[in-house]
C-alpha positions as CSV (number, residue, x, y, z in Angstrom):
1,M,8.8,-18.1,-26.2
2,K,6.4,-17.5,-23.3
3,Q,8.6,-14.7,-22.0
4,L,8.6,-12.9,-25.4
5,S,6.0,-10.4,-26.5
6,V,3.3,-11.5,-28.9
7,K,4.9,-9.3,-31.6
8,A,8.3,-11.0,-31.2
9,N,6.7,-14.4,-31.3
10,Q,4.7,-13.4,-34.4
11,A,7.9,-12.2,-36.1
12,I,9.8,-15.4,-35.2
13,I,7.0,-17.6,-36.5
14,L,6.4,-15.6,-39.7
15,T,10.1,-15.5,-40.5
16,G,10.5,-19.2,-39.8
17,V,7.6,-20.1,-42.0
18,L,8.8,-17.8,-44.8
19,F,12.3,-19.2,-44.7
20,G,11.0,-22.7,-44.6
21,L,8.8,-22.1,-47.6
22,I,11.7,-20.5,-49.5
23,V,14.0,-23.5,-48.7
24,M,11.3,-26.0,-49.9
25,L,10.5,-24.0,-53.0
26,S,14.2,-23.5,-53.8
27,A,15.0,-27.2,-53.3
28,A,12.1,-28.2,-55.6
29,F,13.1,-25.7,-58.2
30,L,16.8,-26.6,-58.2
31,I,16.1,-30.4,-58.3
32,N,13.7,-29.9,-61.2
33,D,16.2,-27.7,-62.9
34,Y,19.0,-30.2,-62.5
35,L,16.9,-33.2,-63.8
36,G,15.7,-31.1,-66.7
37,L,19.3,-30.2,-67.7
38,K,20.2,-33.9,-67.5
39,R,17.3,-34.8,-69.8
40,I,18.1,-32.1,-72.3
41,Q,21.7,-33.2,-72.4
42,E,20.8,-36.8,-72.9
43,S,18.3,-35.9,-75.7
44,L,20.8,-33.7,-77.4
45,I,23.5,-36.3,-77.3
46,E,21.1,-38.9,-78.6
47,E,20.2,-36.6,-81.5
48,R,23.8,-35.7,-82.3
49,V,24.9,-39.3,-82.3
50,G,22.1,-40.2,-84.6
51,V,23.1,-37.5,-87.1
52,M,26.7,-38.5,-87.0
53,Q,25.8,-42.2,-87.4
54,L,23.8,-41.5,-90.6
55,A,26.6,-39.4,-92.0
56,A,29.1,-42.2,-91.3
57,Q,26.8,-44.8,-93.0
58,R,26.6,-42.6,-96.1
59,F,30.4,-42.3,-96.1
60,F,30.8,-46.0,-96.1
61,E,28.0,-46.5,-98.6
62,N,29.4,-44.1,-101.2
63,P,32.9,-43.0,-100.3
64,N,33.5,-41.5,-103.7
65,S,30.6,-39.1,-103.7
66,F,30.7,-38.4,-99.9
67,Q,34.2,-37.1,-99.1
68,S,35.9,-37.2,-95.7
69,D,36.0,-33.4,-95.6
70,E,32.2,-33.3,-95.8
71,L,32.0,-36.0,-93.2
72,Q,34.3,-34.0,-90.9
73,Q,32.2,-30.9,-91.2
74,I,29.1,-32.9,-90.2
75,L,30.9,-34.5,-87.2
76,L,32.3,-31.1,-86.2
77,S,28.9,-29.5,-86.3
78,Q,27.5,-32.3,-84.1
79,A,30.4,-32.5,-81.7
80,G,29.2,-29.6,-79.6
81,E,31.8,-29.0,-77.0
82,G,33.2,-32.6,-77.3
83,C,35.1,-34.7,-79.8
84,S,33.8,-37.1,-82.5
85,T,36.1,-39.8,-84.2
86,L,35.3,-42.4,-86.9
87,F,37.4,-45.5,-86.9
88,D,37.6,-48.4,-89.4
89,N,37.5,-51.9,-88.3
90,S,41.2,-51.8,-87.7
91,Q,40.7,-48.9,-85.3
92,N,42.4,-46.5,-87.7
93,I,41.1,-43.0,-87.6
94,I,39.2,-42.1,-90.7
95,V,37.9,-38.7,-89.5
96,K,38.3,-36.8,-86.3
97,A,36.4,-33.6,-85.3
98,S,36.9,-31.7,-82.1
99,A,35.3,-28.5,-80.8
100,D,37.5,-25.5,-80.5
101,G,39.2,-25.4,-77.2
102,Y,38.2,-28.9,-76.3
103,T,40.5,-30.4,-73.7
104,P,40.1,-34.1,-72.5
105,N,38.9,-34.4,-68.9
106,S,38.7,-37.3,-66.6
107,S,35.0,-36.6,-66.1
108,D,34.3,-37.0,-69.9
109,I,31.9,-39.6,-71.0
110,Q,32.4,-41.5,-74.3
111,Q,29.7,-43.2,-76.4
112,L,30.6,-45.9,-79.0
113,V,28.3,-46.6,-81.9
114,D,29.0,-49.4,-84.6
115,I,28.6,-48.3,-88.2
116,N,27.0,-51.0,-90.3
117,Y,26.4,-51.2,-94.0
118,Q,24.3,-54.0,-95.5
119,G,24.6,-56.0,-92.2
120,E,28.3,-55.7,-92.1
121,K,30.3,-53.7,-89.6
122,M,32.2,-51.0,-91.5
123,G,33.7,-49.1,-88.6
124,Q,33.0,-47.5,-85.2
125,L,32.0,-43.9,-84.2
126,R,33.2,-42.6,-80.8
127,Y,31.7,-39.5,-79.3
128,I,33.3,-38.0,-76.2
129,F,31.4,-35.3,-74.4
130,T,31.6,-33.4,-71.1
131,P,28.6,-34.0,-68.8
132,I,26.9,-31.2,-66.9
133,D,29.3,-29.6,-64.4
134,D,27.8,-30.4,-60.9
135,Q,30.0,-27.8,-59.2
136,Q,29.0,-25.1,-61.6
137,W,25.4,-26.1,-61.1
138,L,25.8,-26.1,-57.3
139,N,27.3,-22.6,-57.4
140,R,24.4,-21.5,-59.4
141,A,22.0,-23.1,-57.0
142,I,23.7,-21.5,-54.0
143,A,23.5,-18.1,-55.7
144,I,19.8,-18.6,-56.3
145,V,19.1,-19.7,-52.7
146,L,21.0,-16.8,-51.2
147,G,19.1,-14.5,-53.4
148,M,15.8,-16.0,-52.3
149,I,16.9,-15.7,-48.6
150,L,17.9,-12.0,-49.1
151,L,14.5,-11.4,-50.7
152,A,12.8,-13.1,-47.7
153,G,14.9,-11.0,-45.3
154,M,13.6,-7.9,-47.1
155,V,10.0,-9.0,-47.3
156,S,9.7,-10.5,-43.7
157,P,9.8,-7.1,-41.8
158,L,7.2,-5.7,-44.2
159,L,5.0,-8.7,-43.5
160,V,5.6,-8.5,-39.8
161,K,4.7,-4.8,-39.8
162,L,1.6,-5.5,-41.8
163,L,0.4,-8.2,-39.4
164,D,1.3,-6.0,-36.4
165,N,-0.9,-3.2,-37.7
166,L,-3.7,-5.6,-38.5
167,T,-3.7,-7.6,-35.3
168,L,-1.4,-6.4,-32.5
169,K,-1.8,-2.7,-32.8
170,P,-5.5,-2.8,-31.8
171,I,-4.7,-5.1,-28.8
172,R,-1.8,-2.8,-27.7
173,H,-4.1,0.2,-27.9
174,L,-6.7,-1.6,-25.8
175,S,-4.1,-2.7,-23.2
176,D,-2.4,0.7,-22.9
177,R,-5.7,2.5,-22.6
178,A,-7.0,0.0,-20.0
179,E,-3.9,0.6,-17.9
180,Q,-4.4,4.3,-18.1
181,I,-8.0,3.9,-17.1
182,A,-7.0,1.9,-14.1
183,L,-4.5,4.6,-13.1
184,D,-6.7,7.6,-13.7
185,S,-10.0,5.9,-12.7
186,T,-11.5,7.3,-15.9
187,F,-14.2,4.7,-16.2
188,N,-16.3,6.9,-18.5
189,Y,-14.0,6.3,-21.4
190,R,-15.4,4.1,-24.3
191,F,-13.4,2.2,-27.0
192,D,-14.2,2.5,-30.7
193,T,-16.5,-0.4,-31.8
194,S,-16.8,0.4,-35.5
195,R,-14.7,-2.6,-36.5
196,Q,-16.9,-5.7,-37.4
197,D,-14.2,-8.3,-36.5
198,E,-13.2,-9.9,-33.2
199,F,-11.5,-6.7,-32.1
200,G,-14.7,-4.8,-32.5
201,R,-16.5,-7.4,-30.4
202,L,-13.7,-7.3,-27.8
203,A,-13.9,-3.5,-27.6
204,S,-17.7,-3.7,-27.1
205,S,-17.2,-6.3,-24.3
206,V,-14.7,-4.0,-22.6
207,N,-17.1,-1.0,-22.9
208,T,-19.8,-3.1,-21.2
209,M,-17.4,-3.9,-18.4
210,L,-16.5,-0.2,-18.0
211,E,-20.1,0.8,-17.9
212,A,-20.6,-1.7,-15.1
213,I,-17.5,-0.5,-13.2
214,E,-18.6,3.1,-13.7
215,G,-22.0,2.3,-12.2
216,R,-20.6,0.5,-9.3
217,E,-18.1,3.3,-8.6
218,A,-20.8,5.9,-8.6
219,Q,-22.9,3.7,-6.2
220,L,-19.9,3.2,-3.9
221,K,-19.1,6.9,-3.9
222,N,-22.6,7.9,-3.1
223,Y,-22.9,5.3,-0.4
224,G,-19.5,6.3,1.0
225,S,-20.6,10.0,1.1
226,Y,-23.8,9.0,2.8
227,L,-22.0,6.9,5.4
228,E,-19.4,9.6,6.1
229,E,-22.2,12.2,6.5
230,L,-23.9,9.8,8.9
231,V,-20.7,9.2,10.9
232,Q,-20.0,12.9,11.0
233,E,-23.5,13.7,12.2
234,K,-23.5,11.0,14.8
235,S,-20.0,11.9,15.9
236,T,-21.0,15.5,16.3
237,Q,-23.9,14.4,18.5
238,L,-21.5,12.3,20.5
239,Q,-19.0,15.1,20.8
240,V,-21.8,17.4,22.1
241,Q,-22.8,14.7,24.6
242,A,-19.1,14.1,25.5
243,S,-18.3,17.8,26.0
244,E,-21.5,18.7,27.9
245,D,-22.6,17.7,31.4
246,S,-26.1,16.2,31.0
247,M,-27.3,17.2,34.5
248,T,-26.3,20.8,34.6
249,L,-25.9,21.4,30.8
250,C,-22.6,23.0,31.5
251,P,-19.6,22.3,29.4
252,N,-17.5,19.5,31.0
253,R,-13.8,19.0,31.6
254,I,-13.1,17.8,28.1
255,S,-14.6,21.0,26.7
256,L,-12.5,23.1,29.1
257,M,-9.3,21.3,28.0
258,N,-10.2,21.7,24.3
259,S,-11.1,25.4,24.4
260,G,-9.3,26.7,27.5
261,T,-5.9,27.3,25.9
262,K,-7.4,29.2,23.0
263,L,-9.3,31.4,25.5
264,I,-6.1,32.2,27.3
265,E,-4.2,33.0,24.1
266,G,-7.0,35.2,22.8
267,A,-7.1,37.1,26.1
268,L,-3.3,37.6,26.0
269,F,-3.6,38.9,22.5
270,D,-6.3,41.4,23.6
271,G,-4.3,42.5,26.6
272,Q,-6.5,40.8,29.2
273,I,-5.7,38.7,32.2
274,T,-7.2,35.2,32.5
275,G,-8.2,33.8,35.8
276,L,-9.3,30.2,36.4
277,I,-11.3,29.4,39.5
278,V,-11.8,25.8,40.6
279,I,-14.5,25.4,43.2
280,D,-15.5,22.4,45.3
281,L,-19.0,22.3,46.7
282,L,-18.3,21.0,50.2
283,R,-20.5,18.6,52.1
284,I,-22.4,17.4,49.0
285,K,-21.6,13.8,50.0
286,T,-23.0,14.5,53.5
287,Y,-26.3,15.7,52.0
288,N,-26.4,12.6,49.7
289,Q,-26.0,10.3,52.6
290,S,-28.5,12.1,54.8
291,Y,-31.2,13.0,52.3
292,G,-30.5,10.9,49.2
293,H,-28.8,11.7,45.9
294,H,-31.8,13.7,44.7
295,L,-30.9,16.5,47.1
296,G,-27.2,16.5,46.1
297,D,-28.2,16.6,42.5
298,M,-30.6,19.5,43.1
299,L,-27.9,21.5,45.0
300,I,-25.4,20.9,42.1
301,R,-28.0,22.0,39.5
302,E,-28.9,25.1,41.5
303,S,-25.3,26.1,42.0
304,A,-24.6,25.6,38.2
305,N,-27.6,27.8,37.4
306,R,-26.4,30.6,39.7
307,L,-22.9,30.4,38.3
308,K,-24.1,30.5,34.7
309,A,-26.4,33.5,35.5
310,N,-23.3,35.5,36.6
311,F,-20.4,34.1,34.5
312,D,-20.1,33.3,30.8
313,Q,-17.5,30.4,31.1
314,V,-18.7,27.8,33.6
315,Y,-17.6,24.2,33.4
316,R,-18.5,21.2,35.5
317,I,-15.2,19.3,35.8
318,G,-16.1,16.7,38.5
319,G,-18.9,15.4,40.6
320,D,-19.1,18.5,42.9
321,E,-16.4,20.6,41.2
322,F,-16.8,23.5,38.8
323,A,-14.3,25.7,36.9
324,I,-15.0,29.3,35.9
325,V,-12.9,31.2,33.4
326,I,-12.9,34.9,34.0
327,Q,-11.1,37.5,31.9
328,H,-10.5,41.2,32.5
329,P,-7.8,43.8,31.8
330,R,-7.4,44.6,35.5
331,L,-6.0,42.2,38.1
332,S,-8.1,43.7,40.8
333,A,-11.3,43.0,38.9
334,I,-10.3,39.4,38.6
335,G,-10.0,39.2,42.4
336,E,-13.4,40.9,42.8
337,L,-15.0,38.5,40.4
338,A,-13.4,35.5,42.1
339,Q,-14.9,36.6,45.4
340,K,-18.3,37.0,43.7
341,V,-18.2,33.2,43.1
342,I,-18.1,32.6,46.8
343,S,-21.0,34.9,47.5
344,T,-23.0,33.5,44.6
345,I,-22.8,29.9,45.9
346,G,-23.1,30.9,49.5
347,E,-26.6,32.4,49.2
348,P,-29.1,30.0,50.9
349,I,-30.9,27.5,48.7
350,P,-34.5,26.7,49.8
351,Y,-35.3,23.1,50.3
352,K,-38.7,22.2,51.6
353,D,-38.9,24.1,54.9
354,E,-35.2,24.6,55.2
355,Q,-32.5,26.9,53.9
356,I,-29.3,25.2,52.8
357,S,-26.2,27.2,52.7
358,L,-23.3,25.6,50.8
359,L,-19.7,26.0,51.7
360,V,-17.2,26.4,48.9
361,A,-13.4,25.7,48.7
362,A,-12.0,27.7,45.8
363,G,-8.6,28.1,44.2
364,L,-7.6,30.8,41.8
365,S,-4.8,30.8,39.2
366,L,-3.8,33.5,36.7
367,A,-2.4,33.4,33.2
368,P,0.3,33.9,32.2
369,D,1.7,34.1,35.8
370,H,0.7,30.6,36.8
371,G,0.6,28.9,33.5
372,S,0.4,29.6,29.7
373,D,-2.1,26.8,28.9
374,I,-5.3,25.5,30.5
375,A,-3.6,22.3,31.9
376,G,-1.1,24.4,33.9
377,L,-3.8,26.8,35.1
378,L,-6.0,23.9,36.1
379,R,-3.3,22.2,38.2
380,A,-2.4,25.5,39.9
381,A,-6.0,26.4,40.7
382,N,-6.7,22.8,41.9
383,N,-3.6,23.0,44.2
384,A,-4.9,26.3,45.6
385,M,-8.4,24.8,46.1
386,Q,-6.9,22.0,48.1
387,V,-5.4,24.6,50.4
388,S,-8.8,26.2,50.8
389,K,-10.2,22.8,51.9
390,T,-7.9,22.8,54.9
391,L,-9.4,26.1,56.1
392,V,-12.7,26.6,57.9
393,G,-15.8,27.8,56.0
394,S,-15.8,29.1,52.5
395,N,-12.5,30.3,51.2
396,L,-10.8,31.4,48.1
397,T,-7.0,30.8,47.8
398,E,-4.9,32.3,45.1
399,Y,-2.2,30.1,43.8
400,D,1.2,30.9,45.4
401,P,4.1,28.8,44.4
402,E,6.0,29.5,47.6
403,T,3.3,28.1,49.9
404,M,2.0,25.2,47.9
405,D,3.0,21.8,49.3
406,N,1.8,20.2,46.0
407,L,4.1,22.4,44.1
408,S,7.0,20.9,46.1
409,R,5.7,17.5,45.2
410,N,5.7,18.5,41.5
411,F,9.3,19.8,41.8
412,E,10.3,16.5,43.5
413,L,8.5,14.5,40.8
414,E,10.0,16.5,38.0
415,H,13.5,16.0,39.3
416,D,13.0,12.3,40.2
417,L,11.3,11.7,36.8
418,R,14.3,13.0,35.0
419,D,16.5,10.5,36.9
420,A,14.0,7.7,36.6
421,I,13.9,8.1,32.8
422,A,17.7,8.4,32.6
423,N,18.2,5.2,34.7
424,E,15.2,3.4,33.1
425,Q,13.4,3.0,36.4
426,L,10.1,3.3,34.6
427,F,8.8,-0.1,33.6
428,L,6.2,-1.3,31.1
429,V,3.0,-3.2,31.6
430,Y,1.1,-4.7,28.7
431,Q,-2.6,-4.9,27.8
432,P,-3.5,-7.6,25.3
433,K,-5.4,-7.2,22.1
434,Q,-7.5,-10.2,20.9
435,Q,-8.2,-10.9,17.2
436,L,-12.0,-11.5,17.1
437,K,-12.0,-13.8,14.1
438,T,-9.5,-16.4,15.5
439,R,-9.8,-15.4,19.2
440,V,-6.0,-15.3,19.3
441,I,-4.0,-12.7,21.3
442,D,-1.2,-11.7,19.0
443,S,-0.5,-8.1,20.0
444,V,-0.3,-5.9,23.1
445,E,-0.2,-2.2,24.0
446,A,2.8,-1.1,26.1
447,L,2.0,1.3,28.9
448,A,4.6,3.1,31.1
449,R,4.4,2.8,34.9
450,W,6.5,4.5,37.7
451,H,6.9,3.3,41.3
452,H,8.4,6.2,43.2
453,P,10.8,5.1,45.9
454,R,9.2,7.4,48.5
455,L,5.8,8.3,47.1
456,G,4.9,4.9,45.8
457,P,3.0,4.4,42.5
458,I,2.6,7.6,40.5
459,S,-0.4,7.9,38.2
460,P,0.6,7.9,34.5
461,L,-1.7,10.9,34.0
462,E,0.5,12.8,36.6
463,F,4.0,11.9,35.4
464,V,3.1,12.1,31.7
465,A,1.7,15.6,32.3
466,I,4.9,16.6,34.2
467,A,7.0,15.2,31.4
468,E,5.1,17.3,28.9
469,D,5.2,20.4,31.0
470,T,9.0,20.0,31.6
471,G,10.1,19.1,28.1
472,Q,10.8,15.4,29.0
473,A,8.0,13.9,26.9
474,R,10.3,13.0,24.0
475,T,12.9,11.4,26.4
476,L,10.2,9.5,28.2
477,G,8.7,8.3,24.9
478,N,12.1,7.1,23.6
479,S,12.7,5.3,26.8
480,V,9.4,3.4,26.4
481,L,10.4,2.7,22.7
482,R,13.7,1.2,23.7
483,Q,12.1,-1.0,26.4
484,A,9.5,-2.2,24.0
485,V,12.1,-3.2,21.4
486,K,14.1,-5.1,24.0
487,Q,11.0,-6.9,25.1
488,L,10.2,-7.9,21.5
489,E,13.7,-9.3,21.2
490,A,13.3,-11.3,24.5
491,W,10.0,-12.7,23.2
492,R,11.6,-13.5,19.8
493,Q,14.3,-15.5,21.5
494,D,11.7,-17.4,23.6
495,G,9.7,-18.1,20.5
496,I,6.7,-16.0,21.6
497,E,4.9,-14.3,18.7
498,L,3.6,-11.0,20.0
499,S,3.7,-7.5,18.5
500,I,3.8,-4.3,20.7
501,A,2.0,-1.0,20.2
502,V,3.6,2.1,21.8
503,N,2.0,5.5,22.3
504,I,3.8,8.4,20.7
505,S,3.5,11.9,22.2
506,P,3.2,15.2,20.3
507,A,6.7,16.1,21.5
508,Q,8.1,13.0,19.8
509,I,6.4,13.1,16.4
510,M,6.9,16.9,16.0
511,H,10.6,16.7,16.8
512,P,12.9,16.9,13.7
513,D,14.7,13.7,14.8
514,F,11.5,11.6,15.2
515,V,12.3,9.1,12.4
516,H,16.0,8.9,13.6
517,D,14.7,8.1,17.1
518,I,12.7,5.2,15.7
519,E,15.6,3.9,13.6
520,A,17.9,4.1,16.7
521,A,15.4,2.0,18.7
522,L,15.1,-0.6,16.0
523,K,18.9,-1.0,15.9
524,L,19.0,-2.2,19.5
525,A,17.8,-5.7,18.5
526,P,17.4,-7.7,15.3
527,I,13.6,-7.7,15.4
528,D,11.0,-7.5,12.6
529,P,10.0,-3.8,12.4
530,G,6.5,-5.0,11.5
531,L,6.1,-6.2,15.1
532,L,6.3,-2.6,16.4
533,E,3.3,-0.3,16.0
534,L,3.2,3.4,16.9
535,E,-0.1,4.9,18.2
536,I,-0.6,8.5,17.4
537,T,-3.6,10.4,18.8
538,E,-6.3,11.8,16.5
539,S,-5.9,15.3,17.8
540,I,-2.2,15.4,16.8
541,M,-2.9,14.4,13.2
542,I,-5.6,17.0,12.7
543,G,-3.5,20.0,13.7
544,N,-0.3,19.1,12.0
545,H,-1.3,16.8,9.2
546,H,1.3,17.9,6.6
547,H,4.3,17.3,8.8
548,I,2.7,14.2,10.5
549,A,1.9,12.7,7.1
550,E,5.6,13.0,6.0
551,S,6.8,11.5,9.3
552,V,4.3,8.7,9.2
553,A,5.3,7.8,5.6
554,E,9.0,7.7,6.6
555,V,8.3,5.5,9.6
556,R,6.2,3.1,7.5
557,D,9.1,2.9,5.0
558,L,11.1,1.4,7.9
559,G,8.5,-1.3,8.1
560,V,7.0,0.0,11.3
561,R,3.1,0.0,11.6
562,V,1.2,3.2,12.5
563,A,-2.1,3.5,14.2
564,I,-4.5,6.4,14.9
565,D,-5.4,6.2,18.6
566,D,-8.5,7.4,20.4
567,F,-10.5,7.8,17.2
568,G,-13.7,9.6,18.1
569,T,-12.3,12.0,20.7
570,G,-11.3,14.6,18.1
571,Y,-12.7,15.6,14.7
572,S,-13.9,12.0,14.2
573,S,-13.9,12.1,10.4
574,L,-12.3,9.5,8.2
575,S,-11.8,12.1,5.5
576,Y,-8.5,13.3,6.9
577,V,-7.4,9.7,7.6
578,R,-7.1,9.2,3.9
579,K,-4.2,11.7,3.9
580,F,-2.1,9.4,6.0
581,T,-0.7,6.0,5.1
582,L,-2.0,4.2,8.3
583,D,-2.4,0.5,9.2
584,T,-4.7,0.6,12.2
585,L,-7.6,2.6,13.6
586,K,-8.3,2.4,17.4
587,L,-11.9,3.2,18.1
588,D,-12.2,5.2,21.3
589,K,-14.0,3.6,24.3
590,S,-16.7,6.4,24.2
591,F,-18.1,4.6,21.1
592,I,-18.1,1.2,22.9
593,S,-19.5,1.9,26.3
594,D,-23.1,2.3,25.1
595,L,-23.1,-0.5,22.4
596,E,-25.4,-2.8,24.3
597,H,-28.0,-0.1,25.0
598,S,-28.0,2.2,22.0
599,S,-28.8,1.3,18.4
600,E,-27.3,4.7,17.4
601,S,-24.0,3.8,18.8
602,T,-24.1,0.4,17.0
603,G,-24.9,2.1,13.7
604,I,-22.1,4.6,14.1
605,V,-19.6,1.8,14.9
606,D,-20.9,-0.2,12.0
607,A,-20.4,2.7,9.6
608,I,-16.9,3.5,10.9
609,L,-15.9,-0.2,10.5
610,M,-17.2,-0.2,6.9
611,L,-15.4,3.0,5.9
612,A,-12.2,1.9,7.8
613,H,-12.2,-1.4,6.0
614,T,-12.7,0.4,2.7
615,L,-9.5,2.2,3.5
616,K,-7.9,-1.2,4.3
617,L,-7.4,-0.3,8.0
618,T,-7.4,-2.8,10.8
619,V,-9.8,-1.7,13.5
620,V,-9.2,-2.2,17.3
621,A,-12.1,-1.4,19.7
622,E,-10.8,0.0,23.0
623,G,-12.4,-0.2,26.4
624,V,-14.3,-3.5,25.9
625,E,-15.6,-4.4,29.3
626,T,-18.4,-6.9,28.7
627,P,-19.0,-10.1,26.7
628,G,-22.0,-8.4,25.1
629,Q,-19.9,-5.6,23.7
630,M,-17.5,-8.2,22.4
631,L,-20.3,-10.1,20.7
632,I,-21.7,-7.0,19.0
633,L,-18.2,-6.0,17.8
634,S,-17.6,-9.5,16.4
635,T,-20.9,-9.5,14.6
636,L,-20.1,-6.1,13.1
637,G,-16.8,-7.4,11.8
638,C,-14.4,-5.5,14.1
639,D,-10.9,-6.9,13.8
640,Y,-9.5,-6.7,17.4
641,I,-10.7,-5.8,20.9
642,Q,-8.8,-4.4,23.9
643,G,-10.0,-3.8,27.4
644,N,-10.4,-5.1,30.9
645,L,-12.7,-7.9,29.6
646,L,-9.4,-9.6,28.5
647,S,-7.1,-8.2,31.1
648,E,-5.9,-5.1,32.9
649,P,-2.4,-4.0,32.0
650,V,0.0,-6.6,33.4
651,S,3.7,-7.5,33.4
652,A,5.4,-9.3,30.5
653,D,5.5,-12.6,32.4
654,Q,1.7,-12.4,33.1
655,I,0.9,-11.4,29.5
656,E,2.8,-14.4,28.3
657,R,0.7,-16.7,30.4
658,I,-2.5,-15.0,29.4
659,A,-1.6,-15.2,25.7
660,T,-0.6,-18.9,26.0
661,R,-3.8,-19.8,27.8
662,V,-6.1,-17.9,25.5
663,N,-4.4,-19.0,22.3
664,T,-4.4,-22.6,23.4
665,D,-8.2,-22.4,24.0
666,A,-8.7,-20.7,20.6
667,L,-6.7,-23.5,18.9
668,L,-8.8,-26.2,20.6
669,T,-12.0,-24.4,19.7
670,Q,-11.0,-24.2,16.0
671,K,-10.3,-27.9,15.9
């Protein structure tokens, strides 16, 4: 009954009650009918016997005046459907009267009455009659009961329908509309409260609840908008700070990397040549050591001011390094402008009673000859600048692939990287992530490392850049994926409960077979897909959100978790995060580094955490270096931390020992 609807239960109960009532009423009626018939028959027989007895007495009293024919007529009239017989004392039949069609039956009942006259027995009257036919009465009773049941079957649906309209229909309307309100979030809807019964009071109560929900929804929406505006404002401020050098007010390397490629593409579209000059102010360290850092800082600021006065696109990309983007339709003009950089910096700078002349090592690369994007041009110009450093005085060297030793190195690394990926010579190290609430390490980030057989350890920045430039990024990423899955299986067999996060490159996620690559990796071992998390950078999501959203949804359908990595280095708005079905948000270390010294940074992190948790995202803070940062993040409600405070990236064996030690301490602390 509990599994049936209220309407079905109501129909069953109503039908059962109705049928039970009919059975009881029918039984009472039929019993009363049967007993009534019995009483009527007994009364009738008693009356008939009395009439026949009087007639027989008259016959014996005056046989001459009361003839037997007359007596027979009286007996016949009173016999009914039976038979009446008058005997003398010798049992001789005097008169016999039978109803037409009367046939003796074994069920017949006879009644004998003595006929007396003046105290003397004159004869005997026998009356035989057929009692009420029980079978006939039973058939009649069955017919009546069946008729009543049929009537109940016809009336029951009508009563059920009537009760449904009176009781269940308002409830169904309330339930259906409530479900629709939940789906559409139309909390401004109000139910009709004109009824004065319990349904009217229920509708009024629901309306009160909807008013409260609508008010809370409006407050939450307004507060969410305020927080997002605050995050956007503060993120914009941080972006400006992150993209601008505070000492020279020049755009920094990040700004160059973000805008350089667009400058190149725009120049190509306009038919212009783009030149990138990388300069190194020589002997700045010597001046710092001899006169103090204030002199070195002054020389750098003065050099920046001179460059900005003569060129539009000047970037400070390192301590004593600058990059200048120059664009012109003529190649010769590019060369002339590049030489102007040397002369501009070379002019003496007054300092107290001295004149300081700086030496400059500069390298020039050209687009599209030396690269089609800013990363390629920067590498080429830097290689050319390194050649200038080997020369005497201030020099400008144009990038020449045939004379660059570093180019040979790149070729060697490119070739060897292909073999290293194919033979799985790259290995993984792991950096732990600690859950702040329980202090347990239950996940790690996998990072690729390469130890070249001749050149030794190769920086990930270098070999990842080579992989991206040479179209090996997808192959490299899939190799890391496979190794991560195999490590998860090894930990599973050893009873170690750790999940692994793997970085996904743009080349991987933009490839048509991205989801297939993930499926292929998962088939290598019977692991729980939920133990694998893919980290996708914020910048990838912004530029290709439609394609990325589809790929992310398909990957999550496999059970794999997805994280947005380096949140805060790109657009830094949670508005676009809503377009993706994500699990984790990794807060960039640029938000964390100043937590202990800046209330603004703390406020921004707090707002991001609140909005991220509203979107049901787990938040991981990257780059945590100090206990103070950890304490602040824990107070703000951050879920996980990652950084050198816990451990630098280490081998699988080391991470097992670290996790065991930390988790044991956490368990003992909880007890």
